[in-house]
RODREN-546358 format. One record per atom (N, C-alpha, C, O): atom name; x, y, z; residue number from 1. Coordinates in steps of 0.001 Angstrom, whole numbers, plus 500000, padded with zeros to 6 digits. Layout:
<nodes>
NODE   at        u        v        w     i
NODE   CA        X        Y        Z   NUM
...
</nodes>
This chain:
<nodes>
NODE   at        u        v        w     i
NODE    N   636258   219450   541002     1
NODE   CA   635158   219634   539647     1
NODE    C   633569   219766   540343     1
NODE    O   632740   220576   539928     1
NODE    N   633351   218919   541343     2
NODE   CA   631829   219318   541796     2
NODE    C   631963   220761   542563     2
NODE    O   630946   221447   542658     2
NODE    N   633092   221194   543066     3
NODE   CA   632719   221953   543726     3
NODE    C   632732   223681   542979     3
NODE    O   632318   224781   543344     3
NODE    N   633362   223212   541925     4
NODE   CA   633540   224269   540740     4
NODE    C   631730   224595   539919     4
NODE    O   631203   225684   539694     4
NODE    N   631242   223335   539679     5
NODE   CA   630212   223126   539252     5
NODE    C   629220   223647   540133     5
NODE    O   628285   224341   539733     5
NODE    N   629389   223353   541228     6
NODE   CA   627974   223924   542281     6
NODE    C   628386   225796   542539     6
NODE    O   627506   226631   542746     6
NODE    N   629898   226128   542460     7
NODE   CA   629417   227424   542223     7
NODE    C   629221   228082   541049     7
NODE    O   628973   229288   541055     7
NODE    N   629310   227367   539900     8
NODE   CA   628782   228190   538615     8
NODE    C   627137   228034   538765     8
NODE    O   626404   228949   538390     8
NODE    N   626729   227094   539206     9
NODE   CA   625178   226655   539403     9
NODE    C   624513   227924   540453     9
NODE    O   623476   228503   540130     9
NODE    N   625137   228201   541523    10
NODE   CA   624809   229246   542244    10
NODE    C   625169   230513   541758    10
NODE    O   624500   231425   542243    10
NODE    N   626072   230858   540902    11
NODE   CA   625926   232095   539991    11
NODE    C   624916   232294   539304    11
NODE    O   624299   233358   539259    11
NODE    N   624591   231047   538562    12
NODE   CA   623483   231262   537409    12
NODE    C   622137   231303   538181    12
NODE    O   621353   232101   537667    12
NODE    N   621648   230653   539288    13
NODE   CA   620532   230946   540011    13
NODE    C   620205   232566   540586    13
NODE    O   619145   233176   540717    13
NODE    N   621923   233016   540911    14
NODE   CA   621906   234246   541552    14
NODE    C   621150   235319   540256    14
NODE    O   620306   236214   540302    14
NODE    N   621727   234864   539455    15
NODE   CA   621492   235745   537982    15
NODE    C   620289   235734   537465    15
NODE    O   619660   236663   536958    15
NODE    N   619943   234419   537648    16
NODE   CA   618246   234457   537412    16
NODE    C   617177   235279   538429    16
NODE    O   616416   236219   538201    16
NODE    N   617423   234601   539498    17
NODE   CA   616468   235622   540709    17
NODE    C   616504   237253   540663    17
NODE    O   615584   237967   541063    17
NODE    N   617993   237812   539985    18
NODE   CA   618012   239169   539972    18
NODE    C   617207   239455   538925    18
NODE    O   616601   240517   539063    18
NODE    N   616915   238629   537528    19
NODE   CA   616449   239123   536609    19
NODE    C   614893   238740   536866    19
NODE    O   614221   239409   536081    19
NODE    N   614198   238040   537547    20
NODE   CA   612979   237916   537970    20
NODE    C   612614   239088   538754    20
NODE    O   611585   239734   538557    20
NODE    N   613654   239399   539825    21
NODE   CA   612891   240497   540693    21
NODE    C   612993   241777   539629    21
NODE    O   612008   242508   539528    21
NODE    N   613912   241984   539017    22
NODE   CA   613976   243162   537988    22
NODE    C   612768   243012   537107    22
NODE    O   612252   244039   536665    22
NODE    N   612380   242106   536875    23
NODE   CA   610984   242064   535877    23
NODE    C   609627   242368   536784    23
NODE    O   608636   242925   536310    23
NODE    N   609713   241995   537927    24
NODE   CA   608551   241977   539131    24
NODE    C   608638   243529   539261    24
NODE    O   607585   244154   539130    24
NODE    N   609786   244204   539507    25
NODE   CA   609714   245940   539513    25
NODE    C   609103   246301   538869    25
NODE    O   608080   246929   539144    25
NODE    N   609681   245924   537318    26
NODE   CA   609323   246735   535956    26
NODE    C   607713   246644   536180    26
NODE    O   607049   247680   536214    26
NODE    N   607139   245422   536325    27
NODE   CA   605714   245410   536086    27
NODE    C   604902   246018   537190    27
NODE    O   603681   246084   537049    27
NODE    N   605440   246437   538203    28
NODE   CA   604722   247215   539285    28
NODE    C   604669   248686   539104    28
NODE    O   603738   249439   539389    28
NODE    N   606082   249034   538466    29
NODE   CA   606226   250139   538241    29
NODE    C   605350   250533   536835    29
NODE    O   605054   251728   536809    29
NODE    N   605041   250013   536058    30
NODE   CA   604237   249940   535017    30
NODE    C   602539   250057   535517    30
NODE    O   601714   250967   535434    30
NODE    N   602495   248815   536005    31
NODE   CA   600944   249455   536702    31
NODE    C   600585   250772   537312    31
NODE    O   599473   251295   537381    31
NODE    N   601797   251228   537762    32
NODE   CA   601401   252756   538758    32
NODE    C   601555   253819   537359    32
NODE    O   600976   254900   537466    32
NODE    N   602218   253580   536227    33
NODE   CA   602414   254301   535369    33
NODE    C   601049   254483   534431    33
NODE    O   600686   255496   533832    33
NODE    N   600491   253337   534487    34
NODE   CA   599669   253072   533053    34
NODE    C   598540   254013   533298    34
NODE    O   597728   254167   532386    34
NODE    N   598402   254611   534331    35
NODE   CA   596938   255361   534286    35
NODE    C   597146   256885   533798    35
NODE    O   596278   257530   533211    35
NODE    N   598420   257355   534128    36
NODE   CA   598601   258680   534008    36
NODE    C   599293   258609   532304    36
NODE    O   598996   259435   531441    36
NODE    N   600121   257603   532114    37
NODE   CA   600333   257209   530681    37
NODE    C   599130   257477   529566    37
NODE    O   599193   258206   528575    37
NODE    N   597847   256546   530096    38
NODE   CA   596856   256495   529470    38
NODE    C   596449   257769   529046    38
NODE    O   596258   258156   527893    38
NODE    N   596313   258508   530332    39
NODE   CA   595743   260082   530167    39
NODE    C   596387   260678   529164    39
NODE    O   595762   261158   528218    39
NODE    N   597763   260720   529253    40
NODE   CA   598518   261341   528429    40
NODE    C   598365   261511   526493    40
NODE    O   598493   262346   525598    40
NODE    N   597948   259823   526760    41
NODE   CA   597998   259012   525347    41
NODE    C   596542   259959   525205    41
NODE    O   596622   260805   524314    41
NODE    N   595449   259934   525835    42
NODE   CA   594004   260308   525439    42
NODE    C   594278   262072   525337    42
NODE    O   593493   262572   524532    42
NODE    N   594845   262683   525725    43
NODE   CA   595408   264008   525675    43
NODE    C   595657   264289   524528    43
NODE    O   594893   265024   523902    43
NODE    N   596737   263797   523991    44
NODE   CA   597308   264080   522694    44
NODE    C   596602   263607   521379    44
NODE    O   596708   264213   520313    44
NODE    N   595986   262641   521531    45
NODE   CA   595394   262053   520279    45
NODE    C   593621   262266   520321    45
NODE    O   592967   262311   519279    45
NODE    N   593032   262378   521616    46
NODE   CA   591826   262675   521609    46
NODE    C   590830   261294   521647    46
NODE    O   589622   261164   521450    46
NODE    N   591819   260401   521964    47
NODE   CA   591039   259037   522118    47
NODE    C   589840   258876   523179    47
NODE    O   589738   259570   524190    47
NODE    N   589069   257996   522849    48
NODE   CA   587776   257573   523836    48
NODE    C   587187   259077   524099    48
NODE    O   586835   259362   525243    48
NODE    N   587100   259854   523250    49
NODE   CA   586212   261397   523551    49
NODE    C   587005   262107   524412    49
NODE    O   586355   262915   525076    49
NODE    N   588304   262090   524658    50
NODE   CA   588956   263056   525682    50
NODE    C   589257   264234   524844    50
NODE    O   589873   264106   523787    50
NODE    N   588743   265660   525385    51
NODE   CA   588790   266791   524722    51
NODE    C   590326   267408   525127    51
NODE    O   591142   266880   525883    51
NODE    N   590455   268604   524436    52
NODE   CA   591591   269320   524668    52
NODE    C   591555   270304   525227    52
NODE    O   590553   271003   525076    52
NODE    N   592773   270813   526214    53
NODE   CA   591905   272067   527524    53
NODE    C   593123   273051   527263    53
NODE    O   594260   272679   526973    53
NODE    N   592727   274295   527403    54
NODE   CA   593555   275288   527928    54
NODE    C   594104   276089   526821    54
NODE    O   594795   277098   526960    54
NODE    N   593815   275667   525942    55
NODE   CA   594175   276841   524396    55
NODE    C   593487   277808   523806    55
NODE    O   592268   277719   523662    55
NODE    N   594039   278626   523482    56
NODE   CA   592911   280050   523376    56
NODE    C   592506   279695   521609    56
NODE    O   593141   278961   520851    56
NODE    N   591250   280489   521307    57
NODE   CA   590400   280005   520066    57
NODE    C   591394   281187   519225    57
NODE    O   591677   282331   519579    57
NODE    N   591773   280473   518052    58
NODE   CA   592283   280858   516989    58
NODE    C   591509   282184   516343    58
NODE    O   592128   283178   515964    58
NODE    N   590212   282062   516282    59
NODE   CA   589137   282723   515903    59
NODE    C   588751   282436   514613    59
NODE    O   589461   281732   513895    59
NODE    N   587664   282920   514224    60
NODE   CA   586874   282240   512937    60
NODE    C   587462   282517   511799    60
NODE    O   587932   283646   511653    60
NODE    N   587542   281735   510954    61
NODE   CA   588059   281843   509422    61
NODE    C   586639   282631   508357    61
NODE    O   586652   283227   507280    61
NODE    N   585679   282296   509200    62
NODE   CA   584564   282603   508113    62
NODE    C   584000   281875   507232    62
NODE    O   583333   282270   506276    62
NODE    N   584386   280209   507689    63
NODE   CA   584361   279056   507245    63
NODE    C   582794   278027   507307    63
NODE    O   581676   278213   506827    63
NODE    N   583278   277120   507985    64
NODE   CA   582363   276130   508484    64
NODE    C   581848   276590   509716    64
NODE    O   582320   277503   510394    64
NODE    N   580701   275800   510004    65
NODE   CA   580033   276173   511610    65
NODE    C   579487   274664   511816    65
NODE    O   579052   273818   511035    65
NODE    N   579676   274699   513040    66
NODE   CA   579573   273209   514189    66
NODE    C   578278   273591   515220    66
NODE    O   578234   274702   515748    66
NODE    N   577515   272850   515393    67
NODE   CA   576354   272772   516303    67
NODE    C   576870   272100   517367    67
NODE    O   577173   270930   517135    67
NODE    N   577058   272515   518483    68
NODE   CA   577310   271771   519937    68
NODE    C   575875   271780   520661    68
NODE    O   575130   272757   520584    68
NODE    N   575618   270858   521222    69
NODE   CA   574620   270471   522042    69
NODE    C   574960   270159   523444    69
NODE    O   575996   269535   523674    69
NODE    N   574318   270471   524238    70
NODE   CA   574556   270431   525835    70
NODE    C   573618   269353   526365    70
NODE    O   572409   269275   526148    70
NODE    N   574601   268288   527316    71
NODE   CA   573759   267639   527997    71
NODE    C   574252   267268   529297    71
NODE    O   575450   267244   529577    71
NODE    N   573198   266940   530191    72
NODE   CA   573331   267185   531913    72
NODE    C   572726   265874   532238    72
NODE    O   571720   265359   531750    72
NODE    N   573478   265457   533101    73
NODE   CA   573045   264051   533954    73
NODE    C   573462   264351   535495    73
NODE    O   574219   265288   535749    73
NODE    N   572912   263479   536555    74
NODE   CA   573049   263492   537752    74
NODE    C   572807   262269   538153    74
NODE    O   571719   261708   538020    74
NODE    N   574012   261680   538775    75
NODE   CA   574019   260666   539484    75
NODE    C   572876   260313   541076    75
NODE    O   572768   260989   542100    75
NODE    N   572293   259208   540747    76
NODE   CA   571358   259341   541594    76
NODE    C   571480   259369   543234    76
NODE    O   570508   259452   543985    76
NODE    N   572565   259301   543563    77
NODE   CA   572797   259539   544957    77
NODE    C   573117   261172   545316    77
NODE    O   573117   261632   546458    77
NODE    N   573364   261870   544180    78
NODE   CA   573174   263162   544715    78
NODE    C   571875   263856   544438    78
NODE    O   571149   263387   543562    78
NODE    N   571587   264704   544962    79
NODE   CA   570078   265295   545396    79
NODE    C   570135   266952   544662    79
NODE    O   569731   267978   545208    79
NODE    N   570680   266853   543458    80
NODE   CA   570756   267875   543020    80
NODE    C   569894   267789   541387    80
NODE    O   569760   266758   540728    80
NODE    N   569321   269372   540952    81
NODE   CA   568804   268956   539602    81
NODE    C   569823   270478   538897    81
NODE    O   569927   271699   539007    81
NODE    N   570423   269213   538111    82
NODE   CA   571548   269915   537367    82
NODE    C   570635   269823   535646    82
NODE    O   569925   268902   535242    82
NODE    N   571008   271174   534906    83
NODE   CA   570756   270968   533120    83
NODE    C   571125   272232   532813    83
NODE    O   571183   273216   533550    83
NODE    N   571415   272102   531449    84
NODE   CA   571909   273382   530653    84
NODE    C   571036   274212   530485    84
NODE    O   569857   273911   530299    84
NODE    N   571550   275567   530531    85
NODE   CA   570712   276714   530396    85
NODE    C   570151   277042   528882    85
NODE    O   569187   277737   528560    85
NODE    N   571205   276206   527950    86
NODE   CA   570792   276111   526427    86
NODE    C   571049   274976   525751    86
NODE    O   572190   274514   525779    86
NODE    N   570122   274405   525103    87
NODE   CA   570523   272889   524531    87
NODE    C   571330   272810   523412    87
NODE    O   571866   271731   523161    87
NODE    N   571554   274011   522515    88
NODE   CA   572605   273852   521902    88
NODE    C   573159   275405   521473    88
NODE    O   572772   276429   522035    88
NODE    N   574051   275370   520467    89
NODE   CA   575007   276546   520120    89
NODE    C   575378   276220   518857    89
NODE    O   576048   275205   518669    89
NODE    N   574956   277118   517716    90
NODE   CA   575824   276876   516620    90
NODE    C   576747   278104   516303    90
NODE    O   576286   279234   516143    90
NODE    N   578205   277777   516216    91
NODE   CA   578902   278990   515938    91
NODE    C   580255   278493   514894    91
NODE    O   580480   277290   514756    91
NODE    N   580959   279352   514317    92
NODE   CA   582057   279001   513392    92
NODE    C   583121   278349   513967    92
NODE    O   583600   278830   514994    92
NODE    N   583640   277214   513436    93
NODE   CA   584750   276483   514000    93
NODE    C   585876   277693   514177    93
NODE    O   585656   278696   513499    93
NODE    N   586790   277698   514826    94
NODE   CA   587818   278639   515656    94
NODE    C   587283   279656   516301    94
NODE    O   588038   280506   516771    94
NODE    N   585968   279766   516443    95
NODE   CA   585239   280597   517523    95
NODE    C   585001   280420   518829    95
NODE    O   584150   279563   519068    95
NODE    N   585528   281009   519838    96
NODE   CA   585156   280703   521031    96
NODE    C   583537   281043   521572    96
NODE    O   582955   282124   521483    96
NODE    N   582984   279670   522199    97
NODE   CA   581759   279983   522518    97
NODE    C   581515   279892   524221    97
NODE    O   582252   279382   525065    97
NODE    N   580557   280394   524345    98
NODE   CA   580406   280411   526675    98
NODE    C   578932   280334   526400    98
NODE    O   578121   281042   525804    98
NODE    N   578882   278779   527311    99
NODE   CA   577752   278399   527687    99
NODE    C   577279   278053   529038    99
NODE    O   578131   277453   529693    99
NODE    N   576116   278270   529663   100
NODE   CA   576026   278043   531037   100
NODE    C   575183   276488   531519   100
NODE    O   574160   276172   530912   100
NODE    N   575722   275612   532630   101
NODE   CA   574605   274886   532934   101
NODE    C   573954   275561   534739   101
NODE    O   574488   276509   535316   101
NODE    N   573138   275028   535113   102
NODE   CA   572792   275440   536191   102
NODE    C   572670   274243   537325   102
NODE    O   572309   273190   536800   102
NODE    N   572829   274169   538393   103
NODE   CA   572700   273416   539645   103
NODE    C   571873   273815   540563   103
NODE    O   571975   274959   541005   103
NODE    N   570985   273023   540980   104
NODE   CA   570353   273450   542231   104
NODE    C   570457   272341   543251   104
NODE    O   570396   271177   542856   104
NODE    N   570610   272611   544534   105
NODE   CA   570748   271348   545701   105
NODE    C   569107   271412   546401   105
NODE    O   568622   272371   547003   105
NODE    N   568530   270243   546146   106
NODE   CA   567146   269961   546604   106
NODE    C   566940   269234   547794   106
NODE    O   565817   268826   548089   106
NODE    N   568074   269010   548606   107
NODE   CA   568188   268459   550126   107
NODE    C   568111   269416   551014   107
NODE    O   568162   270566   550578   107
NODE    N   568001   269252   552158   108
NODE   CA   567791   270045   553448   108
NODE    C   569026   270239   554018   108
NODE    O   569043   270795   555116   108
NODE    N   570192   269862   553452   109
NODE   CA   571249   270049   554161   109
NODE    C   572464   270301   553085   109
NODE    O   572256   269958   551921   109
NODE    N   573530   270798   553381   110
NODE   CA   574681   271062   552312   110
NODE    C   575020   269926   551692   110
NODE    O   575169   268924   552393   110
NODE    N   575214   269837   550236   111
NODE   CA   575747   268597   549706   111
NODE    C   576753   269154   548644   111
NODE    O   576725   270315   548234   111
NODE    N   577556   268291   548285   112
NODE   CA   579016   268396   547674   112
NODE    C   578966   267518   546481   112
NODE    O   578939   266292   546596   112
NODE    N   578953   268086   545408   113
NODE   CA   579144   267080   544112   113
NODE    C   580377   267941   543323   113
NODE    O   580838   269075   543448   113
NODE    N   580692   266634   542329   114
NODE   CA   582016   267040   541401   114
NODE    C   581470   266598   539893   114
NODE    O   580834   265548   539802   114
NODE    N   581702   267337   538810   115
NODE   CA   581568   266909   537468   115
NODE    C   582250   266424   536671   115
NODE    O   583188   267174   536400   115
NODE    N   582269   265053   535859   116
NODE   CA   583218   264969   534688   116
NODE    C   582341   265301   533489   116
NODE    O   581175   265690   533436   116
NODE    N   583258   265030   532520   117
NODE   CA   582407   265174   530948   117
NODE    C   583138   264380   530108   117
NODE    O   584169   263743   530326   117
NODE    N   582249   264538   528781   118
NODE   CA   583064   263792   527448   118
NODE    C   582477   264554   526329   118
NODE    O   581578   265385   526457   118
NODE    N   583039   264218   525241   119
NODE   CA   581981   264630   524094   119
NODE    C   581826   263368   522905   119
NODE    O   582697   262545   522627   119
NODE    N   580793   263451   522448   120
NODE   CA   580504   262763   521258   120
NODE    C   579978   263462   520203   120
NODE    O   579166   264386   520245   120
NODE    N   580672   262785   518941   121
NODE   CA   581039   261717   518854   121
NODE    C   582695   261467   519154   121
NODE    O   583475   262381   518888   121
NODE    N   583118   260384   519633   122
NODE   CA   584660   260214   520192   122
NODE    C   585718   260855   519386   122
NODE    O   586703   261443   519835   122
NODE    N   585307   260621   517751   123
NODE   CA   586692   260910   517186   123
NODE    C   586447   262347   516694   123
NODE    O   586765   262690   515556   123
NODE    N   585750   263358   517774   124
NODE   CA   586321   264754   517773   124
NODE    C   586830   265259   518941   124
NODE    O   587007   266466   519101   124
NODE    N   587063   264485   519715   125
NODE   CA   587610   264865   520856   125
NODE    C   589187   265634   520740   125
NODE    O   589594   266483   521534   125
NODE    N   589814   265195   519750   126
NODE   CA   590880   265874   519540   126
NODE    C   590670   267436   518878   126
NODE    O   591596   268247   518905   126
NODE    N   589291   267771   518260   127
NODE   CA   589521   269046   517942   127
NODE    C   588369   270040   518787   127
NODE    O   587982   271184   518547   127
NODE    N   587996   269036   519917   128
NODE   CA   587074   270082   520844   128
NODE    C   588032   270622   521874   128
NODE    O   588929   270087   522526   128
NODE    N   587580   271799   521816   129
NODE   CA   589326   272432   523058   129
NODE    C   588085   273176   524267   129
NODE    O   587132   273828   523842   129
NODE    N   588286   272965   525592   130
NODE   CA   587485   273461   526614   130
NODE    C   588456   274738   527038   130
NODE    O   589530   274325   527476   130
NODE    N   588354   276177   527018   131
NODE   CA   589150   276888   527282   131
NODE    C   589114   276765   529135   131
NODE    O   590109   276808   529857   131
NODE    N   588067   276651   529463   132
NODE   CA   587902   276853   531063   132
NODE    C   586383   276036   531302   132
NODE    O   585486   275855   530479   132
NODE    N   586445   275685   532520   133
NODE   CA   584896   274929   532873   133
NODE    C   585164   274447   534446   133
NODE    O   586249   274208   534976   133
NODE    N   583927   274385   534978   134
NODE   CA   583782   273658   536301   134
NODE    C   583976   272320   536610   134
NODE    O   583602   271852   537685   134
NODE    N   584671   271505   535538   135
NODE   CA   584685   269963   535699   135
NODE    C   586117   269684   536605   135
NODE    O   587269   270033   536347   135
NODE    N   585626   268984   537662   136
NODE   CA   586508   268274   538456   136
NODE    C   586871   269261   539621   136
NODE    O   587833   269102   540373   136
NODE    N   585952   270329   539675   137
NODE   CA   585879   271307   540849   137
NODE    C   585262   270714   541791   137
NODE    O   584396   269956   541354   137
NODE    N   585346   270742   542949   138
NODE   CA   584151   270088   543864   138
NODE    C   583032   271301   544227   138
NODE    O   583456   272446   544382   138
NODE    N   582011   271098   544320   139
NODE   CA   580817   272266   544369   139
NODE    C   580254   272056   545537   139
NODE    O   579940   270868   545609   139
NODE    N   579944   272708   546599   140
NODE   CA   578965   272384   547852   140
NODE    C   578033   273646   547778   140
NODE    O   578264   274852   547686   140
NODE    N   577033   272987   547844   141
NODE   CA   575659   273802   547508   141
NODE    C   575046   273654   548880   141
NODE    O   575245   272622   549520   141
NODE    N   574172   274821   549450   142
NODE   CA   573433   275278   550741   142
NODE    C   572452   274477   550276   142
NODE    O   572428   274012   549137   142
NODE    N   571325   274228   551443   143
NODE   CA   570397   273755   550920   143
NODE    C   569258   274815   550138   143
NODE    O   568967   275909   550623   143
NODE    N   568696   274312   548900   144
NODE   CA   567720   275246   548148   144
NODE    C   568691   276249   546984   144
NODE    O   568308   277048   546130   144
NODE    N   570277   275744   547439   145
NODE   CA   570958   277135   546620   145
NODE    C   571011   276523   545210   145
NODE    O   571094   275318   544972   145
NODE    N   570942   277702   544138   146
NODE   CA   571202   277541   542761   146
NODE    C   572312   278121   542179   146
NODE    O   572520   279311   542416   146
NODE    N   572857   277674   541660   147
NODE   CA   574183   278468   540813   147
NODE    C   574401   278449   539206   147
NODE    O   573921   277432   538704   147
NODE    N   574825   279065   538560   148
NODE   CA   575211   279339   537393   148
NODE    C   576626   278800   537074   148
NODE    O   577495   279445   537661   148
NODE    N   577103   277768   536285   149
NODE   CA   578422   276755   536057   149
NODE    C   578834   277517   534363   149
NODE    O   578116   277387   533372   149
NODE    N   580187   278314   534409   150
NODE   CA   580242   278498   532896   150
NODE    C   581067   277572   532012   150
NODE    O   582073   277136   532571   150
NODE    N   580903   277245   530982   151
NODE   CA   582051   276797   530287   151
NODE    C   582224   277427   528745   151
NODE    O   581339   277614   527909   151
NODE    N   583677   277695   528649   152
NODE   CA   583964   278145   527129   152
NODE    C   584861   276956   526384   152
NODE    O   585604   276070   526807   152
NODE    N   584508   277296   525323   153
NODE   CA   585309   276351   524125   153
NODE    C   585084   276795   523075   153
NODE    O   584341   277728   522767   153
NODE    N   585880   275982   522299   154
NODE   CA   585891   276130   520942   154
NODE    C   586166   274976   519800   154
NODE    O   587041   274159   520087   154
NODE    N   585687   274872   518888   155
NODE   CA   585861   273616   517704   155
NODE    C   587369   274356   516877   155
NODE    O   587649   275498   516514   155
NODE    N   588067   273063   516837   156
NODE   CA   589411   273397   515885   156
NODE    C   589017   273360   514392   156
NODE    O   588301   272468   513936   156
NODE    N   589546   274425   513617   157
NODE   CA   588805   274287   512388   157
NODE    C   589589   273107   511655   157
NODE    O   589193   272893   510509   157
NODE    N   590513   272396   512061   158
NODE   CA   591099   271284   511389   158
NODE    C   590630   270168   511079   158
NODE    O   591165   269317   510367   158
NODE    N   588885   270095   511974   159
NODE   CA   588363   269011   511925   159
NODE    C   587536   269212   510701   159
NODE    O   586944   268145   510538   159
NODE    N   587182   270096   509705   160
NODE   CA   587152   269926   508356   160
NODE    C   588090   269155   507701   160
NODE    O   587691   268397   506817   160
NODE    N   589361   269214   507994   161
NODE   CA   590391   268648   507159   161
NODE    C   590630   267109   507170   161
NODE    O   591203   266445   506307   161
NODE    N   590102   266712   508261   162
NODE   CA   589966   265187   508697   162
NODE    C   589228   264476   508189   162
NODE    O   588116   264443   508717   162
NODE    N   589434   263630   507030   163
NODE   CA   588360   262803   506215   163
NODE    C   587616   262230   507280   163
NODE    O   586415   262115   507038   163
NODE    N   588094   261743   508663   164
NODE   CA   587094   260970   509844   164
NODE    C   586145   261804   510253   164
NODE    O   585149   261258   510727   164
NODE    N   586157   263227   510204   165
NODE   CA   585543   264080   510818   165
NODE    C   584974   265218   510138   165
NODE    O   584543   266217   510714   165
NODE    N   584993   264966   508474   166
NODE   CA   584601   266230   507757   166
NODE    C   583262   266315   507959   166
NODE    O   582645   267372   508091   166
NODE    N   582769   265151   507990   167
NODE   CA   581080   265182   507850   167
NODE    C   580693   265447   509095   167
NODE    O   579489   265700   509047   167
NODE    N   581183   265538   510438   168
NODE   CA   580291   265930   511619   168
NODE    C   579918   267476   511618   168
NODE    O   580734   268389   511494   168
NODE    N   578788   267587   511749   169
NODE   CA   577984   268813   511721   169
NODE    C   577578   269008   513373   169
NODE    O   577291   270147   513743   169
NODE    N   577557   267917   514336   170
NODE   CA   577100   268431   515618   170
NODE    C   577756   267377   516683   170
NODE    O   577993   266176   516550   170
NODE    N   577946   268187   517698   171
NODE   CA   579075   267424   518835   171
NODE    C   578105   267652   519998   171
NODE    O   577370   268637   520070   171
NODE    N   578154   266740   520837   172
NODE   CA   577597   266683   522015   172
NODE    C   578325   266950   523240   172
NODE    O   578955   266011   523727   172
NODE    N   578341   268095   523826   173
NODE   CA   579303   268079   525341   173
NODE    C   578466   267894   526400   173
NODE    O   577580   268685   526724   173
NODE    N   578821   266485   527150   174
NODE   CA   577924   266092   528348   174
NODE    C   578674   266021   529516   174
NODE    O   579854   265684   529612   174
NODE    N   577876   266376   530434   175
NODE   CA   578383   266560   531967   175
NODE    C   577899   265580   532714   175
NODE    O   576855   265158   532218   175
NODE    N   578230   264974   533793   176
NODE   CA   577202   264371   534511   176
NODE    C   578293   264285   536167   176
NODE    O   579400   263780   536354   176
NODE    N   577248   265101   537210   177
NODE   CA   577439   265263   538210   177
NODE    C   577412   264164   539120   177
NODE    O   576497   263343   539057   177
NODE    N   578608   264041   540216   178
NODE   CA   578673   262754   541281   178
NODE    C   578846   263505   542531   178
NODE    O   579204   264682   542564   178
NODE    N   578551   262705   543670   179
NODE   CA   578767   263448   545029   179
NODE    C   580643   262986   544988   179
NODE    O   581204   263776   545748   179
NODE    N   581217   262443   544641   180
NODE   CA   582738   262032   544998   180
NODE    C   583076   261450   543446   180
NODE    O   582298   260881   542681   180
NODE    N   584402   261763   543257   181
NODE   CA   585363   261350   542280   181
NODE    C   585537   260048   542306   181
NODE    O   585903   259504   541264   181
NODE    N   585351   259383   543311   182
NODE   CA   585542   257846   543322   182
NODE    C   584344   257230   543114   182
NODE    O   584424   256083   542677   182
NODE    N   583085   257743   543335   183
NODE   CA   581725   257735   542393   183
NODE    C   581689   257518   540988   183
NODE    O   581080   256631   540388   183
NODE    N   582502   258544   540466   184
NODE   CA   582477   258682   538875   184
NODE    C   583368   257739   538413   184
NODE    O   583125   257175   537346   184
NODE    N   584767   257368   539299   185
NODE   CA   585301   256105   538935   185
NODE    C   584945   255070   538804   185
NODE    O   585125   254320   537845   185
NODE    N   584194   254832   540094   186
NODE   CA   583298   253160   539918   186
NODE    C   582424   253362   538970   186
NODE    O   582280   252339   538301   186
NODE    N   581557   254530   538500   187
NODE   CA   580918   254582   537469   187
NODE    C   581515   254401   536038   187
NODE    O   580727   254404   535093   187
NODE    N   582774   254253   535825   188
NODE   CA   583359   254274   534732   188
NODE    C   583259   255393   534194   188
NODE    O   583215   255338   532965   188
NODE    N   583190   256687   534768   189
NODE   CA   583034   257943   533999   189
NODE    C   584277   258509   533416   189
NODE    O   584378   259101   532342   189
NODE    N   585470   258166   534522   190
NODE   CA   586474   258829   534463   190
NODE    C   587421   258353   532784   190
NODE    O   588246   258994   532133   190
NODE    N   586974   257339   532626   191
NODE   CA   587745   256713   531489   191
NODE    C   587365   257365   530250   191
NODE    O   588041   257129   529248   191
NODE    N   586180   258309   530168   192
NODE   CA   585855   259498   529145   192
NODE    C   586324   260833   529116   192
NODE    O   586365   261617   528168   192
NODE    N   586738   261003   530517   193
NODE   CA   586673   262307   531131   193
NODE    C   588142   262905   530694   193
NODE    O   589141   262195   530581   193
NODE    N   588115   264226   530481   194
NODE   CA   589194   264673   529795   194
NODE    C   589941   265724   530923   194
NODE    O   589418   266544   531678   194
NODE    N   590956   265470   530783   195
NODE   CA   591699   266217   532162   195
NODE    C   591226   267818   532469   195
NODE    O   590902   268412   531441   195
NODE    N   591151   268460   533484   196
NODE   CA   590688   269696   533462   196
NODE    C   591992   270980   533741   196
NODE    O   592858   270706   534573   196
NODE    N   592041   271990   533197   197
NODE   CA   592977   272735   533182   197
NODE    C   592302   274222   533149   197
NODE    O   591835   274748   532139   197
NODE    N   592338   274720   534287   198
NODE   CA   591725   276202   534959   198
NODE    C   590314   275857   534623   198
NODE    O   589779   274911   534045   198
NODE    N   589746   277366   535400   199
NODE   CA   588014   277128   534950   199
NODE    C   587839   278619   534999   199
NODE    O   588579   279442   535539   199
NODE    N   586850   278791   534409   200
NODE   CA   586352   280609   533926   200
NODE    C   585314   281065   535468   200
NODE    O   584104   281225   535631   200
NODE    N   586428   281146   536321   201
NODE   CA   585826   282248   537508   201
NODE    C   584976   281073   538327   201
NODE    O   584767   279921   537946   201
NODE    N   584528   281738   539627   202
NODE   CA   583446   280965   540725   202
NODE    C   582264   281218   539728   202
NODE    O   582081   282125   538917   202
NODE    N   581414   279953   540107   203
NODE   CA   580220   279931   539933   203
NODE    C   579457   281154   540265   203
NODE    O   579835   281652   541325   203
NODE    N   578346   281887   539583   204
NODE   CA   577607   282620   539848   204
NODE    C   576304   282282   540827   204
NODE    O   575465   281561   540288   204
NODE    N   576060   282636   541977   205
NODE   CA   575160   282088   542828   205
NODE    C   573747   283237   542378   205
NODE    O   573808   284437   542111   205
NODE    N   572706   282445   542423   206
NODE   CA   571247   283312   542112   206
NODE    C   570439   283208   543475   206
NODE    O   569332   283737   543578   206
</nodes>
């Protein structure tokens, strides 16, 4: 009787051990998957200002227009002058726009930077499409070098049909340049950044 009971307890403990190990493995797997799953969620829903990328503009239907403002910031550790060539642009929803930013290296040595972006208000992220841009591509500028960086984009006409965004008349597209993607991550910038799909050619050197 005692031997039978001991064997049953041993089998039960073994099952419990396997169960705990399975839960632990699942938690580890979930921790590794959480970042790409969160990114995918943001891509699909536009959550946290994440924009849509890589889709062609449908063309204007002759209806509503939206003003897009362009903002530029540079991390303190990056000795660049970075700014938009135009402060804003008004275009019909569904029509593709093309804007330029400029960056200049003010250091005496070559410096590499990388840009991340987001849009505000955050609720319009799912309706703002970037066809191509310079974000998430490392850019190395020689001392004194200045380059023009293009970004093409369009606003989905469905923005006017959504009660939450039907009142939006201005969208701000903001870029921030850092030395490394790790610097951007430490600054919390990646939480609002959308994934990059393609780009509109290489920067133009002036």
